[in-house]
C-alpha positions as CSV (number, residue, x, y, z in Angstrom):
1,M,6.5,-26.2,-5.1
2,D,6.3,-30.0,-4.6
3,I,9.3,-31.0,-3.4
4,T,9.1,-34.1,-3.4
5,A,7.5,-34.3,-7.2
6,I,10.9,-33.4,-8.8
7,H,13.8,-35.2,-5.5
8,Q,13.6,-39.0,-6.3
9,P,16.8,-39.8,-3.6
10,V,19.2,-42.2,-6.0
11,L,19.9,-45.5,-4.0
12,L,17.5,-44.6,-0.8
13,D,16.9,-47.7,0.8
14,D,21.2,-48.5,0.2
15,C,22.1,-45.3,1.8
16,V,20.4,-45.2,4.8
17,R,20.9,-48.7,6.2
18,L,24.7,-47.7,5.4
19,V,24.5,-44.3,7.3
20,T,22.3,-44.7,10.0
21,G,23.5,-48.4,10.8
22,A,26.1,-45.7,12.5
23,A,23.7,-43.5,13.9
24,D,21.5,-45.6,16.7
25,A,23.3,-43.8,19.7
26,P,21.7,-40.7,21.1
27,G,24.1,-37.7,20.4
28,S,25.0,-39.5,16.8
29,V,26.0,-36.8,14.5
30,I,25.5,-37.1,11.0
31,V,26.9,-34.6,7.9
32,D,25.6,-34.7,4.4
33,C,27.6,-32.6,2.4
34,T,25.7,-32.6,-0.2
35,L,22.1,-31.4,0.6
36,G,20.2,-30.8,-2.0
37,L,16.7,-31.3,-1.4
38,A,17.1,-33.0,1.6
39,G,15.2,-36.3,0.1
40,H,18.1,-38.2,1.2
41,S,18.5,-36.3,5.1
42,T,15.1,-36.3,5.4
43,A,15.1,-40.2,5.3
44,F,18.3,-40.6,8.2
45,L,16.6,-38.5,10.1
46,K,13.7,-41.0,10.1
47,A,15.6,-43.8,10.0
48,A,17.6,-42.3,13.2
49,P,15.3,-41.1,15.6
50,N,18.7,-40.6,18.5
51,A,20.9,-38.1,15.9
52,R,21.2,-34.7,14.8
53,L,22.2,-34.2,10.9
54,I,24.5,-30.9,9.6
55,G,23.3,-30.3,6.3
56,I,25.9,-28.6,4.3
57,D,25.1,-27.0,0.5
58,R,26.6,-24.3,-1.8
59,D,22.8,-23.1,-2.9
60,E,20.8,-21.5,-0.7
61,E,17.8,-21.8,-2.7
62,A,18.6,-25.2,-2.4
63,L,19.0,-24.6,1.3
64,A,16.3,-22.5,1.3
65,L,13.8,-25.7,0.2
66,A,15.6,-28.3,2.0
67,T,14.7,-26.1,5.3
68,R,11.0,-26.1,5.1
69,R,11.4,-29.3,4.1
70,M,12.7,-30.7,7.5
71,Q,10.5,-28.2,9.1
72,D,7.1,-30.1,7.5
73,E,8.4,-33.5,8.1
74,G,8.9,-32.1,12.0
75,L,12.5,-32.6,11.8
76,A,13.8,-29.3,11.9
77,D,15.0,-29.6,15.7
78,R,17.8,-31.9,14.6
79,F,18.6,-30.5,11.8
80,T,21.2,-28.0,10.9
81,P,21.8,-26.1,6.8
82,V,25.3,-24.8,6.7
83,H,25.9,-22.5,3.4
84,A,29.3,-23.3,2.0
85,A,31.1,-25.9,-0.4
86,F,31.8,-29.4,1.2
87,D,35.6,-28.3,1.0
88,A,34.3,-25.7,4.2
89,F,34.1,-29.3,6.4
90,A,36.2,-29.3,8.5
91,D,35.6,-25.3,8.8
92,V,31.8,-26.3,8.8
93,L,32.2,-28.5,11.9
94,A,34.4,-25.9,14.0
95,D,31.5,-23.7,13.6
96,Q,28.9,-26.3,15.5
97,G,31.1,-27.0,17.8
98,V,31.6,-30.4,16.5
99,D,34.9,-32.9,16.9
100,Q,34.0,-36.2,15.5
101,V,30.9,-37.2,13.6
102,N,29.4,-40.6,13.0
103,A,28.6,-40.3,9.7
104,V,29.8,-38.2,6.9
105,F,27.2,-38.6,3.4
106,M,27.8,-37.4,0.0
107,D,25.9,-37.4,-3.5
108,L,28.1,-36.1,-5.9
109,G,25.2,-35.8,-8.9
110,L,23.7,-33.0,-9.5
111,S,20.8,-32.0,-7.3
112,S,17.2,-32.0,-8.9
113,L,16.8,-28.3,-8.6
114,Q,19.9,-27.7,-10.5
115,I,19.0,-29.8,-13.3
116,D,15.1,-28.9,-13.1
117,E,15.9,-25.0,-12.8
118,T,16.7,-24.9,-17.2
119,E,18.5,-20.9,-16.4
120,R,20.7,-22.5,-14.7
121,G,22.2,-23.8,-17.6
122,F,23.2,-27.5,-16.6
123,S,21.7,-29.5,-19.0
124,Y,22.9,-29.2,-23.1
125,S,19.4,-30.7,-23.7
126,H,17.8,-26.8,-23.1
127,D,18.8,-23.5,-24.8
128,A,19.7,-21.6,-21.5
129,P,22.6,-19.2,-20.2
130,L,26.2,-21.2,-19.9
131,D,26.1,-20.6,-16.0
132,M,25.9,-24.4,-14.8
133,R,27.1,-22.7,-11.5
134,M,26.5,-24.5,-8.1
135,D,26.8,-21.4,-6.0
136,P,24.6,-19.0,-7.7
137,T,26.6,-16.4,-5.7
138,Q,30.2,-16.7,-7.0
139,G,31.6,-15.3,-10.0
140,L,33.0,-17.6,-12.2
141,T,30.5,-19.0,-14.9
142,A,30.5,-21.1,-17.9
143,E,30.5,-18.1,-20.4
144,R,33.2,-16.8,-18.6
145,V,35.2,-20.0,-19.3
146,L,34.5,-20.0,-22.7
147,A,35.1,-16.0,-22.9
148,E,38.4,-15.8,-21.0
149,Y,40.2,-19.5,-21.2
150,S,43.4,-20.2,-23.5
151,M,43.2,-22.5,-26.1
152,D,45.2,-25.1,-24.4
153,H,43.5,-24.5,-21.2
154,L,40.1,-26.0,-22.9
155,R,41.2,-29.0,-24.4
156,W,43.0,-29.2,-21.2
157,I,40.0,-29.1,-19.9
158,F,37.9,-31.2,-22.2
159,R,40.6,-33.5,-22.6
160,E,40.6,-34.3,-18.3
161,Y,37.2,-34.0,-16.9
162,G,35.3,-34.1,-20.0
163,E,37.5,-37.0,-21.3
164,E,36.3,-35.9,-24.2
165,R,38.1,-37.5,-27.3
166,F,38.4,-34.6,-29.6
167,S,39.2,-31.7,-27.1
168,G,41.5,-29.9,-29.5
169,P,39.3,-29.4,-32.4
170,I,36.9,-28.5,-29.7
171,A,38.6,-26.4,-28.1
172,K,40.3,-24.6,-31.2
173,A,37.1,-23.8,-32.7
174,I,35.5,-22.3,-29.6
175,V,38.2,-19.6,-29.8
176,A,37.7,-18.9,-33.3
177,D,34.1,-18.7,-33.2
178,R,34.5,-16.4,-30.1
179,E,36.5,-13.9,-31.7
180,R,33.2,-13.1,-34.2
181,E,30.7,-14.0,-31.4
182,P,30.8,-14.8,-28.0
183,L,29.4,-18.1,-26.6
184,R,26.1,-17.2,-24.1
185,T,23.5,-20.2,-24.4
186,S,23.8,-23.6,-24.6
187,A,22.0,-24.2,-28.3
188,Q,25.2,-22.1,-28.9
189,L,27.9,-24.3,-27.8
190,N,26.1,-27.9,-28.9
191,A,25.8,-26.4,-32.3
192,L,29.4,-26.0,-32.2
193,V,30.4,-29.1,-31.2
194,D,27.8,-31.4,-33.1
195,R,29.5,-29.5,-35.9
196,V,33.0,-30.2,-34.8
197,V,33.1,-33.8,-34.1
198,P,32.7,-36.5,-36.6
199,K,29.5,-38.4,-36.9
200,A,31.2,-41.8,-37.2
201,H,33.4,-41.3,-33.9
202,R,30.4,-40.2,-31.3
203,P,29.6,-41.7,-28.6
204,A,26.1,-42.3,-28.2
205,G,24.0,-39.1,-26.7
206,N,24.6,-35.8,-27.4
207,P,27.5,-35.1,-28.9
208,A,27.7,-32.7,-26.2
209,K,27.4,-34.4,-23.4
210,R,31.3,-34.3,-22.0
211,V,32.1,-31.4,-23.0
212,F,29.0,-29.6,-20.7
213,Q,30.0,-32.0,-18.4
214,A,33.8,-30.6,-18.6
215,L,33.1,-27.3,-18.1
216,R,30.6,-27.9,-15.0
217,I,34.0,-29.7,-12.8
218,E,35.8,-26.3,-13.6
219,V,32.7,-24.2,-12.8
220,N,32.6,-25.8,-9.7
221,G,35.6,-27.1,-9.3
222,E,34.2,-30.1,-8.1
223,L,37.0,-33.0,-8.8
224,D,39.5,-30.1,-6.3
225,K,37.2,-29.8,-3.7
226,L,36.3,-33.8,-3.3
227,A,39.8,-34.8,-3.0
228,S,40.1,-32.2,-0.5
229,T,36.8,-33.1,1.7
230,L,37.9,-36.8,1.2
231,P,40.8,-37.1,3.6
232,Q,38.7,-34.3,6.4
233,A,35.6,-36.2,6.3
234,A,38.4,-39.4,7.7
235,L,39.6,-37.2,9.9
236,H,36.8,-36.6,11.7
237,L,35.5,-39.5,12.2
238,A,34.6,-41.6,14.8
239,V,35.4,-45.0,15.1
240,G,32.6,-46.8,13.9
241,G,32.1,-43.9,11.7
242,R,31.2,-44.8,8.2
243,L,31.8,-42.0,4.7
244,V,29.4,-43.1,2.1
245,V,29.6,-41.7,-1.2
246,E,27.6,-41.5,-4.7
247,S,29.6,-41.3,-7.5
248,Y,27.7,-40.6,-10.9
249,H,31.1,-40.9,-14.2
250,S,34.1,-42.1,-13.5
251,L,36.2,-39.4,-12.1
252,E,34.8,-38.8,-9.4
253,D,34.4,-42.9,-8.7
254,K,37.5,-43.1,-9.1
255,T,39.0,-40.5,-6.7
256,V,36.0,-42.2,-4.2
257,K,37.3,-45.6,-4.8
258,R,41.4,-44.3,-4.6
259,F,40.8,-42.8,-1.5
260,M,38.9,-45.1,0.6
261,A,41.8,-48.0,-0.9
262,N,44.1,-46.2,1.3
263,G,42.2,-47.4,4.9
264,L,41.6,-51.2,3.0
265,K,44.1,-53.0,2.6
266,V,47.6,-53.1,4.8
267,D,50.5,-50.2,4.9
268,V,54.0,-52.6,4.5
269,P,55.8,-53.9,1.7
270,A,54.7,-56.7,-0.3
271,G,56.3,-59.9,1.5
272,M,57.2,-58.8,4.7
273,P,56.9,-61.5,7.0
274,V,55.1,-60.0,9.8
275,I,52.6,-56.6,9.5
276,P,52.7,-54.7,12.4
277,D,49.2,-53.8,14.2
278,D,49.7,-50.3,13.0
279,A,50.0,-50.6,9.7
280,Q,46.8,-53.5,10.0
281,P,43.8,-52.1,8.1
282,F,41.7,-48.8,9.3
283,F,38.8,-48.7,7.1
284,R,36.3,-51.7,6.5
285,D,34.8,-52.0,2.9
286,L,31.3,-51.9,3.6
287,T,30.1,-52.3,-0.2
288,R,32.3,-54.7,-1.4
289,G,33.1,-52.7,-4.6
290,A,30.7,-50.3,-5.8
291,I,26.1,-50.6,-5.3
292,K,25.0,-50.2,-8.9
293,A,21.4,-49.0,-9.3
294,D,19.1,-51.8,-10.4
295,E,17.1,-52.3,-13.5
296,Q,13.6,-51.5,-11.7
297,E,15.3,-48.0,-10.6
298,I,16.7,-47.0,-13.3
299,A,13.5,-47.0,-15.0
300,A,12.7,-45.1,-11.8
301,N,14.5,-42.7,-12.4
302,P,17.0,-42.9,-15.6
303,R,19.3,-40.5,-12.8
304,S,20.5,-43.6,-11.4
305,A,21.7,-45.4,-13.8
306,S,25.6,-44.2,-13.9
307,V,25.6,-44.6,-10.2
308,R,28.3,-45.8,-8.0
309,L,27.7,-46.6,-4.4
310,R,30.6,-46.9,-2.3
311,A,30.9,-46.5,1.9
312,V,33.8,-47.6,4.2
313,E,33.9,-47.3,8.4
314,L,36.0,-46.7,10.3
315,T,37.6,-49.9,12.3
316,R,40.1,-48.3,14.7
317,A,41.5,-44.8,15.1
318,L,43.2,-43.3,12.0
319,P,47.2,-44.7,12.1
320,E,49.6,-41.4,12.9
321,R,51.0,-41.2,9.9
322,W,47.8,-41.5,8.2
323,A,46.2,-38.7,10.0
324,S,49.4,-36.5,9.8
325,S,48.8,-36.7,5.8
326,F,45.3,-35.9,5.8
327,A,45.7,-32.9,8.5
328,S,48.5,-31.8,6.6
329,G,46.4,-31.4,3.0
330,E,49.9,-32.1,1.2
331,H,48.3,-34.7,-0.9
332,R,45.4,-35.3,-3.1
333,Y,44.2,-38.1,-3.1
334,S,42.7,-37.9,-6.8
335,Y,41.1,-39.7,-9.8
336,R,44.8,-39.5,-11.0
337,E,46.8,-41.8,-9.5
338,P,46.6,-43.6,-6.0
339,A,48.3,-42.3,-3.3
340,K,51.8,-44.0,-1.9
341,S,51.4,-44.8,2.1
342,P,52.7,-41.1,3.8
343,G,55.7,-43.5,5.7
344,R,56.9,-43.7,2.0
345,S,57.7,-42.1,-1.3
346,Q,54.7,-39.8,-2.3
347,G,54.6,-40.3,-5.4
348,R,53.2,-37.6,-8.1
349,F,50.8,-35.4,-6.1
350,G,50.4,-31.9,-6.1
351,K,49.8,-29.7,-3.5
352,T,46.7,-29.3,-2.2
353,S,45.6,-26.5,0.5
354,G,46.0,-27.7,4.5
355,K,43.1,-25.9,4.9
356,A,38.9,-26.0,4.4
357,R,38.0,-22.7,2.0
358,R,34.0,-21.1,3.1
359,G,32.2,-22.0,0.1
360,R,31.2,-18.6,-1.7
361,R,33.5,-18.4,-4.8
C-alpha cells in the first residue's frame, strides 16, 4: 500500500507552522492524538529535528502503517506509537514517563484509511457492513446501535449528533423495519433514509449523510472523548506549549472553540475596575478564530472543504481554579454551552469521568 498516495493531510503547512513553533528546543515533545497514517506527524518531525513525537491511535492497522512510514522516512528513533483512544491522554503520558509536552495536535476527521477501506462502513457512498468502528477491537458497531437502541434513543442521536431535521421519522422507520429484517448494510440504511426524508426538504448531497455522521459519533464516542481530552491536554502543556485542533463538523468545532474560550478572556465579573493577575487570560489565540482551506486546497483535496483549524498557546501556568477543574473531570467543556468559571456557578454541565480510560472499548 502506497500510504502517501491515499493520505493527503489537510492544511499541512499551517499545522506544521503552528505545532513546530513550540517544539524547537532539544527534548521537545509533540503528541499527535490522531496519528492515522502519520501524514502530519512525519512533517512535524522533519520540521522539528529536536523533537520527539508520541502518536496515539485507536486503529492498530493505522499504527502499523504509520510505524512503517516513520521507519521508511528515517524518523523511527524519535517516534513512539501508542494504541489507545485519545481520551487516555494522561495515562499515555504517564506510561511514557512524560509530564509536560510542547504541542498537542488533533485532526478530528476520519483518516484516509478508514474512508478508503469500504468494508469499514464509514461511507454512505459504498455498500458495506454497518461497522463504523475506529477501533475494530471494540464491541459496539453501527449495526448493533440500529438493532438494539430504542426509538427515542435513536431519535436523540440523529437529532443531537447529526442535527437531522427528520430524526423522529427516521428512528420510527428503523424500529419498524428491523422487525422484518435487520439493518446490516449501508445500502439498506441509505434506502430507508431516502424513503423517509421528503425530497422537498433535503439538504444538498446524500440525504443519509447526517444519519451516518450521527452513528459514527455514537459508535466511537467521539464528542465525549473530545470533551474529556481537551482539559487533559491543557493540564500537560508546558508554558509556551500549543494546542492545535482540526475539526470537520460544527459539533466538534463548537466543542473546541468553547474550550479554548475559557482561557482567552479575563475571568472576572463584568464591570470589575481592576483585573487581578490571576484572572488574566492564559491562552493566546494563534489563528484569530479558525483557519479554513482555500479554493486551491479544496480543489486538490475535497475532504478539506469543511475543516476548521484552531490553535492556542499557553502563556502562563494554568490558574489553580482552572487546573483543579480540568483535573477533576467534573465539567464537560462541550458543544452544548460554554463553561462557567470554576470559581463560580458551573451551569448545566454533566459529570464525566476524571480518569482517562484506556482505548480498547
